[in-house]
Every structure is written in structure tokens, then in C-alpha cells.
MARVEXTI-169554 format. One record per residue: x, y, z of N, C-alpha, C, O in turn. Coordinates in pm, whole numbers, plus 50000, padded with zeros to 5 digits. Each point is the difference from the previous one (the first is absolute). Example, Ala and Ser with C-alpha at 12.3 -4.5 7.8 and 13.67 -1.06 7.14 Angstrom:
<rec><n_east>51319</n_east><n_north>49431</n_north><n_up>50780</n_up><ca_east>49911</ca_east><ca_north>50119</ca_north><ca_up>50000</ca_up><c_east>50090</c_east><c_north>50120</c_north><c_up>50000</c_up><o_east>50104</o_east><o_north>49998</o_north><o_up>50066</o_up></rec>
<rec><n_east>49861</n_east><n_north>50107</n_north><n_up>49862</n_up><ca_east>50082</ca_east><ca_north>50119</ca_north><ca_up>50006</ca_up><c_east>49923</c_east><c_north>50109</c_north><c_up>50073</c_up><o_east>50051</o_east><o_north>50111</o_north><o_up>50017</o_up></rec>
END
This chain:
<rec><n_east>50082</n_east><n_north>49882</n_north><n_up>50000</n_up><ca_east>49918</ca_east><ca_north>50118</ca_north><ca_up>50000</ca_up><c_east>50087</c_east><c_north>50125</c_north><c_up>50000</c_up><o_east>49974</o_east><o_north>50095</o_north><o_up>49925</o_up></rec>
<rec><n_east>50129</n_east><n_north>49906</n_north><n_up>50159</n_up><ca_east>50086</ca_east><ca_north>50119</ca_north><ca_up>50005</ca_up><c_east>50070</c_east><c_north>50024</c_north><c_up>49868</c_up><o_east>50018</o_east><o_north>50115</o_north><o_up>49960</o_up></rec>
<rec><n_east>50022</n_east><n_north>49780</n_north><n_up>49971</n_up><ca_east>50064</ca_east><ca_north>50015</ca_north><ca_up>49870</ca_up><c_east>49902</c_east><c_north>50061</c_north><c_up>49899</c_up><o_east>50040</o_east><o_north>50083</o_north><o_up>49919</o_up></rec>
<rec><n_east>49834</n_east><n_north>49875</n_north><n_up>50086</n_up><ca_east>49900</ca_east><ca_north>50055</ca_north><ca_up>49908</ca_up><c_east>49978</c_east><c_north>50148</c_north><c_up>50025</c_up><o_east>49987</o_east><o_north>50078</o_north><o_up>49906</o_up></rec>
<rec><n_east>50010</n_east><n_north>49961</n_north><n_up>50220</n_up><ca_east>49983</ca_east><ca_north>50142</ca_north><ca_up>50034</ca_up><c_east>50122</c_east><c_north>50080</c_north><c_up>49954</c_up><o_east>49985</o_east><o_north>50107</o_north><o_up>49942</o_up></rec>
<rec><n_east>50133</n_east><n_north>49841</n_north><n_up>50084</n_up><ca_east>50122</ca_east><ca_north>50069</ca_north><ca_up>49958</ca_up><c_east>50003</c_east><c_north>50016</c_north><c_up>49849</c_up><o_east>50032</o_east><o_north>50108</o_north><o_up>49950</o_up></rec>
<rec><n_east>49934</n_east><n_north>49787</n_north><n_up>49976</n_up><ca_east>49997</ca_east><ca_north>50006</ca_north><ca_up>49853</ca_up><c_east>49899</c_east><c_north>50105</c_north><c_up>49954</c_up><o_east>50029</o_east><o_north>50079</o_north><o_up>49911</o_up></rec>
<rec><n_east>49853</n_east><n_north>49921</n_north><n_up>50150</n_up><ca_east>49896</ca_east><ca_north>50096</ca_north><ca_up>49961</ca_up><c_east>50046</c_east><c_north>50143</c_north><c_up>50020</c_up><o_east>49979</o_east><o_north>50085</o_north><o_up>49914</o_up></rec>
<rec><n_east>50084</n_east><n_north>49941</n_north><n_up>50200</n_up><ca_east>50043</ca_east><ca_north>50137</ca_north><ca_up>50031</ca_up><c_east>50120</c_east><c_north>50041</c_north><c_up>49915</c_up><o_east>50000</o_east><o_north>50109</o_north><o_up>49942</o_up></rec>
<rec><n_east>50101</n_east><n_north>49806</n_north><n_up>50051</n_up><ca_east>50124</ca_east><ca_north>50038</ca_north><ca_up>49933</ca_up><c_east>49993</c_east><c_north>49989</c_north><c_up>49848</c_up><o_east>50051</o_east><o_north>50087</o_north><o_up>49929</o_up></rec>
<rec><n_east>49887</n_east><n_north>49807</n_north><n_up>50021</n_up><ca_east>50000</ca_east><ca_north>49977</ca_north><ca_up>49856</ca_up><c_east>49876</c_east><c_north>50054</c_north><c_up>49930</c_up><o_east>50008</o_east><o_north>50056</o_north><o_up>49890</o_up></rec>
<rec><n_east>49879</n_east><n_north>49925</n_north><n_up>50173</n_up><ca_east>49875</ca_east><ca_north>50045</ca_north><ca_up>49937</ca_up><c_east>49960</c_east><c_north>50140</c_north><c_up>50041</c_up><o_east>49904</o_east><o_north>50056</o_north><o_up>49948</o_up></rec>
<rec><n_east>50170</n_east><n_north>50000</n_north><n_up>50147</n_up><ca_east>49977</ca_east><ca_north>50137</ca_north><ca_up>50049</ca_up><c_east>49861</c_east><c_north>50017</c_north><c_up>50060</c_up><o_east>49937</o_east><o_north>50105</o_north><o_up>49985</o_up></rec>
<rec><n_east>50015</n_east><n_north>49793</n_north><n_up>50083</n_up><ca_east>49871</ca_east><ca_north>50008</ca_north><ca_up>50070</ca_up><c_east>50017</c_east><c_north>50101</c_north><c_up>50113</c_up><o_east>50092</o_east><o_north>49988</o_north><o_up>50081</o_up></rec>
<rec><n_east>49819</n_east><n_north>50109</n_north><n_up>49924</n_up><ca_east>50013</ca_east><ca_north>50106</ca_north><ca_up>50101</ca_up><c_east>49915</c_east><c_north>49976</c_north><c_up>50124</c_up><o_east>50027</o_east><o_north>50058</o_north><o_up>50105</o_up></rec>
<rec><n_east>49870</n_east><n_north>49859</n_north><n_up>49884</n_up><ca_east>49913</ca_east><ca_north>49974</ca_north><ca_up>50114</ca_up><c_east>49971</c_east><c_north>49851</c_north><c_up>50010</c_up><o_east>49968</o_east><o_north>49933</o_north><o_up>49901</o_up></rec>
<rec><n_east>50045</n_east><n_north>50017</n_north><n_up>50220</n_up><ca_east>49967</ca_east><ca_north>49861</ca_north><ca_up>50028</ca_up><c_east>49896</c_east><c_north>50001</c_north><c_up>50111</c_up><o_east>50021</o_east><o_north>50062</o_north><o_up>50105</o_up></rec>
<rec><n_east>49870</n_east><n_north>49870</n_north><n_up>49872</n_up><ca_east>49893</ca_east><ca_north>49995</ca_north><ca_up>50098</ca_up><c_east>49994</c_east><c_north>49857</c_north><c_up>50054</c_up><o_east>49987</o_east><o_north>49904</o_north><o_up>49924</o_up></rec>
<rec><n_east>50022</n_east><n_north>50084</n_north><n_up>50207</n_up><ca_east>49991</ca_east><ca_north>49870</ca_north><ca_up>50065</ca_up><c_east>49861</c_east><c_north>49990</c_north><c_up>50063</c_up><o_east>49962</o_east><o_north>50083</o_north><o_up>50082</o_up></rec>
<rec><n_east>49964</n_east><n_north>49816</n_north><n_up>49878</n_up><ca_east>49864</ca_east><ca_north>49984</ca_north><ca_up>50047</ca_up><c_east>49984</c_east><c_north>49871</c_north><c_up>50079</c_up><o_east>50073</o_east><o_north>49903</o_north><o_up>49978</o_up></rec>
<rec><n_east>49833</n_east><n_north>50097</n_north><n_up>50110</n_up><ca_east>49959</ca_east><ca_north>49878</ca_north><ca_up>50066</ca_up><c_east>49873</c_east><c_north>49951</c_north><c_up>49932</c_up><o_east>49952</o_east><o_north>50062</o_north><o_up>49905</o_up></rec>
<rec><n_east>49994</n_east><n_north>49829</n_north><n_up>50144</n_up><ca_east>49876</ca_east><ca_north>49951</ca_north><ca_up>49942</ca_up><c_east>49918</c_east><c_north>49929</c_north><c_up>50106</c_up><o_east>50053</o_east><o_north>49956</o_north><o_up>50102</o_up></rec>
<rec><n_east>49820</n_east><n_north>50035</n_north><n_up>49873</n_up><ca_east>49909</ca_east><ca_north>49935</ca_north><ca_up>50094</ca_up><c_east>50026</c_east><c_north>49851</c_north><c_up>50005</c_up><o_east>50044</o_east><o_north>49940</o_north><o_up>49902</o_up></rec>
<rec><n_east>49929</n_east><n_north>50000</n_north><n_up>50211</n_up><ca_east>50014</ca_east><ca_north>49857</ca_north><ca_up>50023</ca_up><c_east>50143</c_east><c_north>49952</c_north><c_up>49970</c_up><o_east>50020</o_east><o_north>49894</o_north><o_up>49940</o_up></rec>
<rec><n_east>50075</n_east><n_north>50184</n_north><n_up>50103</n_up><ca_east>50142</ca_east><ca_north>49971</ca_north><ca_up>49978</ca_up><c_east>50042</c_east><c_north>49878</c_north><c_up>50084</c_up><o_east>49981</o_east><o_north>49998</o_north><o_up>50121</o_up></rec>
<rec><n_east>50074</n_east><n_north>49904</n_north><n_up>49813</n_up><ca_east>50046</ca_east><ca_north>49881</ca_north><ca_up>50070</ca_up><c_east>50113</c_east><c_north>50029</c_north><c_up>50097</c_up><o_east>50008</o_east><o_north>49937</o_north><o_up>50106</o_up></rec>
<rec><n_east>50078</n_east><n_north>50157</n_north><n_up>49858</n_up><ca_east>50109</ca_east><ca_north>50037</ca_north><ca_up>50090</ca_up><c_east>49950</c_east><c_north>50064</c_north><c_up>50128</c_up><o_east>50050</o_east><o_north>49971</o_north><o_up>50109</o_up></rec>
<rec><n_east>49852</n_east><n_north>50116</n_north><n_up>49879</n_up><ca_east>49941</ca_east><ca_north>50063</ca_north><ca_up>50119</ca_up><c_east>49926</c_east><c_north>49896</c_north><c_up>50083</c_up><o_east>50006</o_east><o_north>50003</o_north><o_up>50123</o_up></rec>
<rec><n_east>49925</n_east><n_north>49904</n_north><n_up>49810</n_up><ca_east>49932</ca_east><ca_north>49893</ca_north><ca_up>50074</ca_up><c_east>50102</c_east><c_north>49920</c_north><c_up>50083</c_up><o_east>49977</o_east><o_north>49971</o_north><o_up>50117</o_up></rec>
<rec><n_east>50136</n_east><n_north>49994</n_north><n_up>49820</n_up><ca_east>50104</ca_east><ca_north>49927</ca_north><ca_up>50072</ca_up><c_east>50057</c_east><c_north>50082</c_north><c_up>50114</c_up><o_east>50029</o_east><o_north>49947</o_north><o_up>50108</o_up></rec>
<rec><n_east>49986</n_east><n_north>50184</n_north><n_up>49870</n_up><ca_east>50050</ca_east><ca_north>50088</ca_north><ca_up>50105</ca_up><c_east>49906</c_east><c_north>50003</c_north><c_up>50120</c_up><o_east>50045</o_east><o_north>49991</o_north><o_up>50114</o_up></rec>
<rec><n_east>49826</n_east><n_north>50022</n_north><n_up>49860</n_up><ca_east>49903</ca_east><ca_north>50011</ca_north><ca_up>50108</ca_up><c_east>49980</c_east><c_north>49868</c_north><c_up>50073</c_up><o_east>49963</o_east><o_north>49999</o_north><o_up>50117</o_up></rec>
<rec><n_east>50061</n_east><n_north>49889</n_north><n_up>49816</n_up><ca_east>49974</ca_east><ca_north>49870</ca_north><ca_up>50060</ca_up><c_east>50125</c_east><c_north>49931</c_north><c_up>50049</c_up><o_east>49991</o_east><o_north>49893</o_north><o_up>50061</o_up></rec>
<rec><n_east>50125</n_east><n_north>50165</n_north><n_up>49914</n_up><ca_east>50122</ca_east><ca_north>49929</ca_north><ca_up>50038</ca_up><c_east>50015</c_east><c_north>49995</c_north><c_up>50152</c_up><o_east>49974</o_east><o_north>50099</o_north><o_up>50069</o_up></rec>
<rec><n_east>50067</n_east><n_north>49787</n_north><n_up>49979</n_up><ca_east>50022</ca_east><ca_north>49990</ca_north><ca_up>50144</ca_up><c_east>50131</c_east><c_north>50069</c_north><c_up>50038</c_up><o_east>50083</o_east><o_north>50028</o_north><o_up>49914</o_up></rec>
<rec><n_east>49933</n_east><n_north>49999</n_north><n_up>50213</n_up><ca_east>50126</ca_east><ca_north>50056</ca_north><ca_up>50046</ca_up><c_east>50109</c_east><c_north>49901</c_north><c_up>49962</c_up><o_east>49983</o_east><o_north>49880</o_north><o_up>50017</o_up></rec>
<rec><n_east>50129</n_east><n_north>50170</n_north><n_up>49934</n_up><ca_east>50105</ca_east><ca_north>49911</ca_north><ca_up>49955</ca_up><c_east>50125</c_east><c_north>50017</c_north><c_up>50083</c_up><o_east>50030</o_east><o_north>50109</o_north><o_up>50050</o_up></rec>
<rec><n_east>50039</n_east><n_north>49786</n_north><n_up>49963</n_up><ca_east>50128</ca_east><ca_north>50005</ca_north><ca_up>50071</ca_up><c_east>50105</c_east><c_north>50055</c_north><c_up>49905</c_up><o_east>49988</o_east><o_north>49987</o_north><o_up>49878</o_up></rec>
<rec><n_east>50114</n_east><n_north>50074</n_north><n_up>50177</n_up><ca_east>50108</ca_east><ca_north>50049</ca_north><ca_up>49915</ca_up><c_east>50066</c_east><c_north>49882</c_north><c_up>49932</c_up><o_east>50031</o_east><o_north>49899</o_north><o_up>50063</o_up></rec>
<rec><n_east>49989</n_east><n_north>50115</n_north><n_up>49810</n_up><ca_east>50062</ca_east><ca_north>49894</ca_north><ca_up>49922</ca_up><c_east>50056</c_east><c_north>50060</c_north><c_up>49873</c_up><o_east>50014</o_east><o_north>50122</o_north><o_up>49987</o_up></rec>
<rec><n_east>50018</n_east><n_north>49793</n_north><n_up>49922</n_up><ca_east>50054</ca_east><ca_north>50047</ca_north><ca_up>49874</ca_up><c_east>49892</c_east><c_north>50075</c_north><c_up>49925</c_up><o_east>49890</o_east><o_north>49947</o_north><o_up>49982</o_up></rec>
<rec><n_east>50138</n_east><n_north>50174</n_north><n_up>49973</n_up><ca_east>49897</ca_east><ca_north>50076</ca_north><ca_up>49928</ca_up><c_east>49974</c_east><c_north>49941</c_north><c_up>49862</c_up><o_east>50089</o_east><o_north>49941</o_north><o_up>49939</o_up></rec>
<rec><n_east>49790</n_east><n_north>50075</n_north><n_up>50014</n_up><ca_east>49968</ca_east><ca_north>49963</ca_north><ca_up>49863</ca_up><c_east>49933</c_east><c_north>50120</c_north><c_up>49935</c_up><o_east>49968</o_east><o_north>50097</o_north><o_up>50068</o_up></rec>
<rec><n_east>50011</n_east><n_north>49897</n_north><n_up>49801</n_up><ca_east>49948</ca_east><ca_north>50116</ca_north><ca_up>49928</ca_up><c_east>49858</c_east><c_north>50036</c_north><c_up>50039</c_up><o_east>49966</o_east><o_north>50118</o_north><o_up>50009</o_up></rec>
<rec><n_east>49951</n_east><n_north>49783</n_north><n_up>50015</n_up><ca_east>49863</ca_east><ca_north>50030</ca_north><ca_up>50040</ca_up><c_east>49998</c_east><c_north>50073</c_north><c_up>50134</c_up><o_east>49929</o_east><o_north>50099</o_north><o_up>50015</o_up></rec>
<rec><n_east>50147</n_east><n_north>49852</n_north><n_up>50081</n_up><ca_east>50004</ca_east><ca_north>50068</ca_north><ca_up>50129</ca_up><c_east>50063</c_east><c_north>50137</c_north><c_up>49990</c_up><o_east>49960</o_east><o_north>50091</o_north><o_up>50073</o_up></rec>
<rec><n_east>50136</n_east><n_north>49927</n_north><n_up>49840</n_up><ca_east>50058</ca_east><ca_north>50134</ca_north><ca_up>49980</ca_up><c_east>49894</c_east><c_north>50096</c_north><c_up>49949</c_up><o_east>49991</o_east><o_north>50114</o_north><o_up>50047</o_up></rec>
<rec><n_east>49927</n_east><n_north>49840</n_north><n_up>49857</n_up><ca_east>49894</ca_east><ca_north>50085</ca_north><ca_up>49948</ca_up><c_east>49899</c_east><c_north>50029</c_north><c_up>50110</c_up><o_east>49957</o_east><o_north>50114</o_north><o_up>50016</o_up></rec>
<rec><n_east>50005</n_east><n_north>49784</n_north><n_up>50058</n_up><ca_east>49900</ca_east><ca_north>50021</ca_north><ca_up>50105</ca_up><c_east>50055</c_east><c_north>50092</c_north><c_up>50109</c_up><o_east>49923</o_east><o_north>50074</o_north><o_up>50061</o_up></rec>
<rec><n_east>50207</n_east><n_north>49922</n_north><n_up>49965</n_up><ca_east>50058</ca_east><ca_north>50091</ca_north><ca_up>50099</ca_up><c_east>49985</c_east><c_north>50145</c_north><c_up>49957</c_up><o_east>49985</o_east><o_north>50088</o_north><o_up>50084</o_up></rec>
<rec><n_east>50019</n_east><n_north>49937</n_north><n_up>49785</n_up><ca_east>49981</ca_east><ca_north>50136</ca_north><ca_up>49948</ca_up><c_east>49858</c_east><c_north>50049</c_north><c_up>50032</c_up><o_east>49980</o_east><o_north>50116</o_north><o_up>50034</o_up></rec>
<rec><n_east>49923</n_east><n_north>49795</n_north><n_up>49955</n_up><ca_east>49860</ca_east><ca_north>50036</ca_north><ca_up>50024</ca_up><c_east>49958</c_east><c_north>49982</c_north><c_up>50146</c_up><o_east>49886</o_east><o_north>50031</o_north><o_up>50034</o_up></rec>
<rec><n_east>50203</n_east><n_north>49921</n_north><n_up>50051</n_up><ca_east>49966</ca_east><ca_north>49976</ca_north><ca_up>50141</ca_up><c_east>49947</c_east><c_north>50125</c_north><c_up>50071</c_up><o_east>49907</o_east><o_north>49988</o_north><o_up>50080</o_up></rec>
<rec><n_east>50148</n_east><n_north>50133</n_north><n_up>49895</n_up><ca_east>49942</ca_east><ca_north>50117</ca_north><ca_up>50068</ca_up><c_east>49852</c_east><c_north>50021</c_north><c_up>49967</c_up><o_east>49923</o_east><o_north>50042</o_north><o_up>50086</o_up></rec>
<rec><n_east>50036</n_east><n_north>49928</n_north><n_up>49791</n_up><ca_east>49858</ca_east><ca_north>50011</ca_north><ca_up>49964</ca_up><c_east>49919</c_east><c_north>49899</c_north><c_up>50079</c_up><o_east>49891</o_east><o_north>50032</o_north><o_up>50048</o_up></rec>
<rec><n_east>50160</n_east><n_north>49847</n_north><n_up>49967</n_up><ca_east>49932</ca_east><ca_north>49896</ca_north><ca_up>50078</ca_up><c_east>49983</c_east><c_north>50045</c_north><c_up>50145</c_up><o_east>49891</o_east><o_north>49989</o_north><o_up>50056</o_up></rec>
<rec><n_east>50215</n_east><n_north>50060</n_north><n_up>50003</n_up><ca_east>49994</ca_east><ca_north>50044</ca_north><ca_up>50140</ca_up><c_east>49902</c_east><c_north>50116</c_north><c_up>50018</c_up><o_east>49926</o_east><o_north>50005</o_north><o_up>50098</o_up></rec>
<rec><n_east>50073</n_east><n_north>50088</n_north><n_up>49805</n_up><ca_east>49908</ca_east><ca_north>50113</ca_north><ca_up>50005</ca_up><c_east>49855</c_east><c_north>49950</c_north><c_up>49998</c_up><o_east>49918</o_east><o_north>50045</o_north><o_up>50081</o_up></rec>
<rec><n_east>50052</n_east><n_north>49865</n_north><n_up>49829</n_up><ca_east>49863</ca_east><ca_north>49948</ca_north><ca_up>49988</ca_up><c_east>49959</c_east><c_north>49926</c_north><c_up>50127</c_up><o_east>49890</o_east><o_north>50021</o_north><o_up>50052</o_up></rec>
<rec><n_east>50198</n_east><n_north>49893</n_north><n_up>49998</n_up><ca_east>49966</ca_east><ca_north>49924</ca_north><ca_up>50120</ca_up><c_east>49979</c_east><c_north>50089</c_north><c_up>50121</c_up><o_east>49915</o_east><o_north>49972</o_north><o_up>50085</o_up></rec>
<rec><n_east>50162</n_east><n_north>50136</n_north><n_up>49925</n_up><ca_east>49984</ca_east><ca_north>50089</ca_north><ca_up>50116</ca_up><c_east>49880</c_east><c_north>50092</c_north><c_up>49986</c_up><o_east>49937</o_east><o_north>50034</o_north><o_up>50100</o_up></rec>
<rec><n_east>50030</n_east><n_north>50007</n_north><n_up>49779</n_up><ca_east>49888</ca_east><ca_north>50092</ca_north><ca_up>49980</ca_up><c_east>49866</c_east><c_north>49930</c_north><c_up>49986</c_up><o_east>49895</o_east><o_north>50061</o_north><o_up>50021</o_up></rec>
<rec><n_east>50107</n_east><n_north>49810</n_north><n_up>49945</n_up><ca_east>49876</ca_east><ca_north>49927</ca_north><ca_up>49976</ca_up><c_east>50003</c_east><c_north>49864</c_north><c_up>50070</c_up><o_east>49983</o_east><o_north>49898</o_north><o_up>49934</o_up></rec>
<rec><n_east>50038</n_east><n_north>50098</n_north><n_up>50197</n_up><ca_east>50019</ca_east><ca_north>49871</ca_north><ca_up>50067</ca_up><c_east>49879</c_east><c_north>49907</c_north><c_up>49992</c_up><o_east>50016</o_east><o_north>49878</o_north><o_up>50003</o_up></rec>
<rec><n_east>49866</n_east><n_north>50175</n_north><n_up>49987</n_up><ca_east>49879</ca_east><ca_north>49916</ca_north><ca_up>50000</ca_up><c_east>49951</c_east><c_north>49966</c_north><c_up>49859</c_up><o_east>49899</o_east><o_north>49931</o_north><o_up>49985</o_up></rec>
<rec><n_east>50170</n_east><n_north>50115</n_north><n_up>49913</n_up><ca_east>49956</ca_east><ca_north>49977</ca_north><ca_up>49863</ca_up><c_east>50020</c_east><c_north>49853</c_north><c_up>49961</c_up><o_east>50080</o_east><o_north>49929</o_north><o_up>50060</o_up></rec>
<rec><n_east>49847</n_east><n_north>50030</n_north><n_up>49839</n_up><ca_east>50013</ca_east><ca_north>49864</ca_north><ca_up>49948</ca_up><c_east>50130</c_east><c_north>49986</c_north><c_up>49921</c_up><o_east>50063</o_east><o_north>50100</o_north><o_up>49966</o_up></rec>
<rec><n_east>49975</n_east><n_north>49778</n_north><n_up>50007</n_up><ca_east>50120</ca_east><ca_north>49975</ca_north><ca_up>49920</ca_up><c_east>49986</c_east><c_north>50064</c_north><c_up>49862</c_up><o_east>50096</o_east><o_north>50058</o_north><o_up>49949</o_up></rec>
<rec><n_east>49787</n_east><n_north>49931</n_north><n_up>49991</n_up><ca_east>49977</ca_east><ca_north>50061</ca_north><ca_up>49868</ca_up><c_east>50016</c_east><c_north>50152</c_north><c_up>50007</c_up><o_east>50059</o_east><o_north>50061</o_north><o_up>49910</o_up></rec>
<rec><n_east>49890</n_east><n_north>50000</n_north><n_up>50196</n_up><ca_east>50015</ca_east><ca_north>50146</ca_north><ca_up>50016</ca_up><c_east>50146</c_east><c_north>50035</c_north><c_up>50024</c_up><o_east>50048</o_east><o_north>50101</o_north><o_up>49948</o_up></rec>
<rec><n_east>50022</n_east><n_north>49818</n_north><n_up>50129</n_up><ca_east>50143</ca_east><ca_north>50023</ca_north><ca_up>50022</ca_up><c_east>50076</c_east><c_north>49994</c_north><c_up>49868</c_up><o_east>50084</o_east><o_north>50086</o_north><o_up>49971</o_up></rec>
<rec><n_east>49887</n_east><n_north>49812</n_north><n_up>49949</n_up><ca_east>50070</ca_east><ca_north>49986</ca_north><ca_up>49872</ca_up><c_east>49976</c_east><c_north>50121</c_north><c_up>49910</c_up><o_east>50095</o_east><o_north>50055</o_north><o_up>49943</o_up></rec>
<rec><n_east>49780</n_east><n_north>49986</n_north><n_up>50045</n_up><ca_east>49969</ca_east><ca_north>50113</ca_north><ca_up>49912</ca_up><c_east>50068</c_east><c_north>50128</c_north><c_up>50050</c_up><o_east>50056</o_east><o_north>50075</o_north><o_up>49921</o_up></rec>
<rec><n_east>49939</n_east><n_north>49949</n_north><n_up>50207</n_up><ca_east>50065</ca_east><ca_north>50119</ca_north><ca_up>50056</ca_up><c_east>50151</c_east><c_north>49994</c_north><c_up>49981</c_up><o_east>50063</o_east><o_north>50103</o_north><o_up>49973</o_up></rec>
<rec><n_east>49995</n_east><n_north>49780</n_north><n_up>50041</n_up><ca_east>50144</ca_east><ca_north>49986</ca_north><ca_up>49982</ca_up><c_east>50040</c_east><c_north>50020</c_north><c_up>49854</c_up><o_east>50104</o_east><o_north>50060</o_north><o_up>49972</o_up></rec>
<rec><n_east>49814</n_east><n_north>49891</n_north><n_up>49935</n_up><ca_east>50026</ca_east><ca_north>50025</ca_north><ca_up>49858</ca_up><c_east>50011</c_east><c_north>50150</c_north><c_up>49975</c_up><o_east>50091</o_east><o_north>50046</o_north><o_up>49931</o_up></rec>
<rec><n_east>49816</n_east><n_north>50029</n_north><n_up>50126</n_up><ca_east>49999</ca_east><ca_north>50144</ca_north><ca_up>49979</ca_up><c_east>50113</c_east><c_north>50070</c_north><c_up>50075</c_up><o_east>50061</o_east><o_north>50093</o_north><o_up>49948</o_up></rec>
<rec><n_east>49969</n_east><n_north>49862</n_north><n_up>50173</n_up><ca_east>50104</ca_east><ca_north>50063</ca_north><ca_up>50081</ca_up><c_east>50140</c_east><c_north>49972</c_north><c_up>49946</c_up><o_east>50092</o_east><o_north>50077</o_north><o_up>50026</o_up></rec>
<rec><n_east>49923</n_east><n_north>49815</n_north><n_up>49899</n_up><ca_east>50134</ca_east><ca_north>49966</ca_north><ca_up>49950</ca_up><c_east>50038</c_east><c_north>50075</c_north><c_up>49874</c_up><o_east>50114</o_east><o_north>49992</o_north><o_up>49954</o_up></rec>
<rec><n_east>49791</n_east><n_north>50082</n_north><n_up>49989</n_up><ca_east>50029</ca_east><ca_north>50079</ca_north><ca_up>49879</ca_up><c_east>50039</c_east><c_north>50140</c_north><c_up>50045</c_up><o_east>49920</o_east><o_north>50069</o_north><o_up>50063</o_up></rec>
<rec><n_east>50203</n_east><n_north>49974</n_north><n_up>49906</n_up><ca_east>50042</ca_east><ca_north>50135</ca_north><ca_up>50041</ca_up><c_east>49909</c_east><c_north>50107</c_north><c_up>49942</c_up><o_east>49955</o_east><o_north>49990</o_north><o_up>49885</o_up></rec>
<rec><n_east>50018</n_east><n_north>50111</n_north><n_up>50193</n_up><ca_east>49910</ca_east><ca_north>50107</ca_north><ca_up>49957</ca_up><c_east>50071</c_east><c_north>50111</c_north><c_up>49948</c_up><o_east>49938</o_east><o_north>50099</o_north><o_up>49959</o_up></rec>
END
């Protein structure tokens, strides 16, 4: 992905890149449902989920009584930079 972005900017002279999220994101679902993990060897999925972890924490603290579906939807929205 990073190589594609670099190529677009440097070779194709793309001036704007828009990063979007989407509804019913499998990555956000995994983030919201993942159990607490012990420290271990990092993998790419956990690295990505660590990036979105602040959104997860925000949703859980602001909406403690919400359903899992409501948590997922709120986290999808919170993980997209404004």
C-alpha cells in the first residue's frame, strides 16, 4: 500500500489522497471483539488494530451500555480522522 501511495504522489503527481472507512468493516469488528492479548510477537493485523485502539477506547468509555453493533458503528466512525 505504501508503495502505491508513493508511486501515485511521486510519479503520477497525485495531489490529494482521501482515506475512507466503510460500514460493517471486518477490521473494526475484529478490533471491537478482540480479547485482551498478552504481549507477544506483533503481527500486521494487531499493528493495524493498535492504530485504531484509541477509537475503540473512546467508544467503550463514552457508550458503555451500547450494544456490540452500536459499538462497532461508532468505532467505524471514530476511527476515520476528521
